[in-house]
C-alpha positions as CSV (number, residue, x, y, z in Angstrom):
1,M,-7.0,-0.4,-3.2
2,K,-8.2,3.1,-2.7
3,I,-6.1,6.0,-1.4
4,A,-7.4,9.4,-0.3
5,I,-5.2,12.4,-0.1
6,L,-6.9,14.8,2.4
7,D,-6.8,18.5,2.9
8,D,-4.7,19.3,-0.2
9,Y,-5.8,23.0,-0.1
10,Q,-3.5,24.1,-3.0
11,D,-4.3,21.0,-5.1
12,A,-0.5,20.4,-5.1
13,A,0.0,16.8,-4.0
14,L,-0.1,15.2,-7.4
15,T,2.3,17.7,-8.9
16,L,5.0,17.6,-6.1
17,A,5.5,13.8,-6.0
18,D,5.5,10.9,-8.4
19,W,2.2,9.2,-7.5
20,S,2.2,7.4,-10.8
21,R,4.4,4.8,-9.0
22,L,1.2,3.7,-7.3
23,S,-1.1,3.8,-10.3
24,N,-1.0,0.1,-11.0
25,L,-1.6,-0.7,-7.3
26,A,-4.4,1.7,-6.2
27,E,-6.9,4.4,-7.2
28,I,-6.1,7.8,-5.8
29,A,-8.6,10.5,-4.9
30,V,-7.6,14.1,-3.8
31,F,-9.7,16.2,-1.6
32,T,-8.9,20.0,-1.4
33,D,-11.3,20.9,1.5
34,T,-11.7,20.0,5.2
35,I,-14.8,18.4,6.5
36,A,-15.6,19.1,10.2
37,D,-18.9,17.3,10.5
38,P,-18.2,13.7,11.7
39,E,-21.0,12.1,9.7
40,A,-20.0,13.7,6.5
41,L,-16.3,12.9,7.2
42,T,-16.9,9.2,7.8
43,G,-19.1,9.0,4.7
44,R,-16.3,10.5,2.6
45,L,-13.5,8.2,4.1
46,A,-15.4,4.9,4.4
47,P,-14.4,3.6,0.9
48,F,-10.7,4.1,1.4
49,D,-8.0,1.7,2.5
50,I,-5.2,4.3,2.9
51,L,-5.3,7.9,4.0
52,C,-2.6,10.4,3.3
53,V,-3.2,13.2,5.8
54,M,-1.6,16.6,6.0
55,R,-0.3,17.4,9.5
56,E,-3.3,18.3,11.8
57,R,-5.8,19.4,9.3
58,T,-8.4,16.6,9.7
59,P,-8.7,15.1,13.2
60,L,-8.9,11.3,13.3
61,P,-10.1,10.5,16.8
62,R,-11.3,7.0,17.9
63,A,-14.9,7.9,17.1
64,I,-14.0,8.3,13.4
65,L,-11.5,5.5,13.1
66,E,-13.9,3.0,14.5
67,R,-16.3,3.7,11.6
68,L,-13.6,3.1,8.9
69,P,-13.4,-0.7,8.7
70,R,-11.5,-0.7,5.4
71,L,-8.8,1.6,6.7
72,R,-5.3,-0.1,6.9
73,L,-2.8,2.7,6.7
74,I,-2.5,6.4,7.6
75,A,0.4,8.1,6.0
76,S,0.9,11.3,8.0
77,T,3.1,14.2,7.0
78,G,5.6,15.3,9.6
79,A,7.2,13.6,12.5
80,R,4.1,13.6,14.7
81,N,0.4,14.3,14.3
82,A,-1.5,15.0,17.6
83,S,-4.9,14.8,15.8
84,I,-4.6,11.1,15.2
85,D,-5.6,8.8,18.1
86,L,-2.6,6.5,17.9
87,E,-3.9,4.1,20.6
88,A,-7.2,3.6,18.8
89,A,-5.4,3.1,15.5
90,A,-3.2,0.4,17.0
91,E,-6.2,-1.4,18.6
92,L,-8.0,-1.3,15.3
93,G,-5.1,-2.6,13.3
94,I,-4.5,0.6,11.4
95,E,-0.8,1.4,10.8
96,V,0.3,5.0,11.2
97,R,3.6,6.0,9.4
98,N,5.2,9.4,9.3
99,T,7.1,11.3,6.6
100,G,10.2,13.4,7.0
101,Y,10.1,17.0,8.1
102,F,12.4,20.0,8.4
103,A,11.7,23.2,10.4
104,S,13.3,25.9,8.2
105,P,10.0,27.0,6.5
106,T,8.5,27.8,9.9
107,V,11.6,29.6,11.1
108,E,11.4,31.7,7.9
109,L,7.8,32.6,8.3
110,T,8.3,33.5,11.9
111,W,10.7,36.2,10.8
112,A,8.5,37.2,7.9
113,L,5.7,37.8,10.4
114,I,8.0,39.7,12.9
115,L,9.3,42.0,10.2
116,A,5.9,42.5,8.5
117,R,4.3,43.4,11.9
118,V,6.9,45.7,13.4
119,R,7.5,47.6,10.1
120,N,3.7,47.7,9.2
121,I,4.5,46.2,5.8
122,V,1.0,45.0,4.9
123,D,-0.7,48.3,5.8
124,E,2.0,50.3,3.9
125,A,1.7,48.1,0.8
126,I,-2.1,48.4,0.8
127,S,-1.8,52.2,1.3
128,M,0.6,52.3,-1.7
129,R,-2.0,50.6,-3.9
130,V,-4.5,53.4,-3.2
131,G,-2.1,56.3,-3.6
132,G,-0.8,56.6,0.0
133,W,2.7,57.3,1.2
134,Q,4.5,56.6,4.5
135,R,1.6,56.2,6.9
136,S,3.4,54.7,9.9
137,V,6.7,54.7,11.9
138,G,8.4,51.3,12.2
139,F,9.9,49.6,15.2
140,G,13.6,48.7,14.9
141,L,15.0,45.4,16.1
142,K,18.6,46.1,16.9
143,G,19.2,46.3,20.6
144,K,15.7,45.1,21.4
145,T,14.9,41.9,23.4
146,L,13.6,38.8,21.6
147,G,11.7,36.5,24.0
148,L,11.3,32.8,23.0
149,L,8.6,30.7,24.6
150,G,10.3,27.4,23.8
151,L,13.9,26.8,22.7
152,G,13.6,23.6,20.7
153,N,14.6,23.1,17.0
154,V,12.5,26.0,15.7
155,G,13.1,28.3,18.7
156,S,16.9,27.9,18.5
157,E,17.0,28.9,14.8
158,V,14.7,31.8,15.5
159,A,17.2,32.9,18.3
160,R,20.1,32.6,15.9
161,I,18.5,35.0,13.4
162,G,17.5,37.4,16.2
163,Q,21.2,37.5,17.3
164,A,22.2,38.4,13.7
165,F,19.8,41.4,14.0
166,G,21.7,42.5,17.1
167,M,18.9,41.5,19.5
168,K,19.3,40.2,23.0
169,V,17.6,36.8,23.2
170,I,16.0,35.3,26.3
171,A,13.9,32.2,26.6
172,W,11.7,30.1,28.9
173,S,10.1,26.7,28.8
174,E,9.2,24.4,31.6
175,N,12.2,22.1,31.1
176,L,14.7,24.5,29.7
177,T,17.9,24.8,31.7
178,S,20.4,27.7,31.8
179,E,23.1,25.3,30.4
180,K,21.0,24.3,27.4
181,A,20.0,28.0,26.7
182,G,23.7,29.0,27.0
183,E,24.7,26.5,24.3
184,V,23.0,28.8,21.8
185,G,23.9,32.1,23.4
186,V,20.5,32.6,25.0
187,E,19.7,33.7,28.6
188,R,17.2,31.4,30.4
189,V,14.8,33.5,32.4
190,E,11.6,32.8,34.5
191,K,8.3,32.8,32.7
192,H,7.0,36.1,34.2
193,D,10.4,37.8,33.3
194,L,10.1,36.5,29.7
195,F,6.7,38.2,29.3
196,A,7.8,41.4,31.1
197,R,11.1,41.9,29.3
198,S,10.4,40.9,25.7
199,D,10.0,43.4,23.0
200,I,9.1,40.6,20.6
201,L,7.6,37.4,22.2
202,T,7.5,34.5,19.8
203,I,6.0,31.1,20.6
204,H,7.7,27.8,19.8
205,L,6.1,25.1,22.1
206,V,4.4,21.8,21.4
207,L,0.6,21.9,22.2
208,S,-0.1,19.8,25.2
209,R,-2.2,19.9,28.4
210,R,0.5,22.0,30.0
211,T,0.7,24.6,27.2
212,R,-2.9,24.9,26.2
213,G,-4.1,28.4,27.1
214,L,-0.7,29.2,28.6
215,V,-0.7,32.7,27.1
216,D,-3.7,34.1,28.9
217,A,-4.9,37.4,30.3
218,R,-2.5,37.2,33.2
219,M,0.5,36.8,30.8
220,F,-0.7,39.7,28.6
221,A,-0.9,41.9,31.7
222,L,2.8,41.3,32.2
223,M,3.7,42.6,28.8
224,R,4.7,46.1,27.9
225,P,2.5,48.3,25.7
226,E,5.4,48.4,23.1
227,A,5.7,44.6,22.8
228,Y,4.5,42.3,20.0
229,L,3.3,38.7,20.2
230,I,4.1,36.2,17.4
231,N,2.6,32.7,17.2
232,T,3.6,30.2,14.5
233,S,3.3,27.2,16.8
234,R,-0.3,26.2,17.7
235,G,-3.3,28.4,18.1
236,P,-4.7,27.0,21.4
237,I,-1.5,27.9,23.2
238,V,-2.8,31.5,23.2
239,D,-6.2,32.4,24.6
240,E,-7.9,34.0,21.6
241,R,-10.3,36.2,23.6
242,A,-7.4,37.4,25.9
243,L,-5.4,38.3,22.8
244,V,-8.3,40.3,21.3
245,K,-8.8,42.2,24.6
246,A,-5.1,42.9,24.9
247,L,-5.1,44.4,21.4
248,D,-8.3,46.3,22.0
249,D,-7.0,47.7,25.3
250,K,-3.6,48.6,23.7
251,R,-2.1,46.2,26.3
252,I,0.4,45.3,23.6
253,A,1.5,47.0,20.4
254,G,0.4,44.3,18.0
255,A,0.4,40.6,17.1
256,A,1.0,38.2,14.2
257,V,-0.4,34.7,14.1
258,D,-0.3,31.9,11.6
259,V,-2.3,29.3,13.8
260,F,-5.8,29.2,15.2
261,D,-8.0,27.2,17.5
262,V,-10.2,26.1,14.6
263,E,-8.7,25.7,11.1
264,P,-9.6,26.7,8.5
265,L,-10.5,29.9,10.3
266,P,-14.3,30.5,10.1
267,A,-15.2,33.3,7.7
268,G,-16.7,35.4,10.4
269,H,-14.0,35.0,13.0
270,I,-12.9,38.3,14.7
271,F,-9.2,37.6,13.8
272,R,-10.1,38.3,10.2
273,R,-10.8,42.0,11.0
274,Q,-9.0,42.6,14.3
275,P,-7.0,45.9,14.4
276,G,-3.4,45.4,15.3
277,L,-3.4,41.7,14.2
278,L,-1.6,40.3,11.2
279,A,-3.1,36.8,10.4
280,T,-1.9,34.3,7.8
281,P,-3.6,31.0,7.1
282,H,-1.2,28.4,8.7
283,I,1.4,28.7,6.0
284,G,4.4,28.2,8.2
285,Y,5.3,24.8,6.6
286,V,3.7,25.5,3.2
287,T,6.7,25.5,0.8
288,A,7.3,23.5,-2.3
289,E,10.4,22.0,-0.8
290,L,8.7,20.7,2.3
291,Y,5.7,19.5,0.4
292,R,8.0,17.5,-1.9
293,T,9.4,15.8,1.2
294,F,5.9,15.2,2.7
295,Y,4.3,13.8,-0.5
296,G,7.4,12.1,-1.8
297,D,7.9,10.3,1.5
298,A,4.2,9.5,1.6
299,V,4.4,7.7,-1.8
300,R,7.4,5.6,-0.5
301,L,5.6,4.8,2.7
302,I,2.5,3.6,0.8
303,E,4.7,1.6,-1.7
304,N,6.5,-0.1,1.2
305,F,3.2,-0.8,3.0
306,L,1.7,-2.4,-0.1
307,A,4.8,-4.5,-0.8
308,E,4.6,-5.8,2.8
309,L,0.9,-6.9,2.6
310,P,0.4,-10.7,2.5
311,P,-1.6,-12.0,-0.5
312,D,-4.6,-12.9,1.5
313,L,-4.9,-9.3,2.8
314,H,-4.6,-7.9,-0.7
315,A,-7.6,-10.0,-1.6
316,Q,-9.6,-8.8,1.4
317,V,-9.2,-5.1,0.5
318,R,-9.8,-5.4,-3.2
């Protein structure tokens, strides 16, 4: 059988799990890039029986899955993967199995971005390399208001750290109740109050029809000129053009984002040169510890799948 490991940007998959356990059962190919063109993608994937996919890097809609007759299993990292058409996979007899996941790397990066943005760490470090010294005045966090757009597993942990900094924490999401927010010492507010009151507004929502484009020009208009926007959730929750205009017009003080509408971010995208914007290449979950969970679980999922195959199906896919 043939296994493809997709979108392994750092070429790390084979070093962070024991894939040798599958060496007598399958051939393994690693791809370190992402293909956007559907024709090229189906051409690459057609020979494979099993795909190991990283989160939402390569979309697998019905139009792609229908052109992969050999495909029997998709081992997807993380608890869910919105870029896989699960209904189509089920109809086509393709199993989708998910690995374990833990949110602490994203929580950590959220705070790395907050601190780097409000204290101008990147600009100051670059200045130091060319002989500069103290070019900016930072923005302190103690006594400020941290606004959470979403108070789930990640948002709750981000809130806890904000409280440790001495910040007041407020939150909103469509289904959040005051009782639920109170359990973690957070005040539940209405959406317009969240945008109007937050000094730091950080996004922790799942991308859906309801949340796509939720942070638009109307929401930026509610924010104060001293406020910062942080997004480590999903790019399409924020209207990219509205964010650029808010920064250009000094509607907000700055932003930091780790997620984008199109990934990898095109080389000519304005986010790569936008003043006031700190951008990182979707590294919120990219740690050795989480990758070991992702790829270690993927090996076990594939092992179990192969052990469950009836002998006649083994013969079909050889």
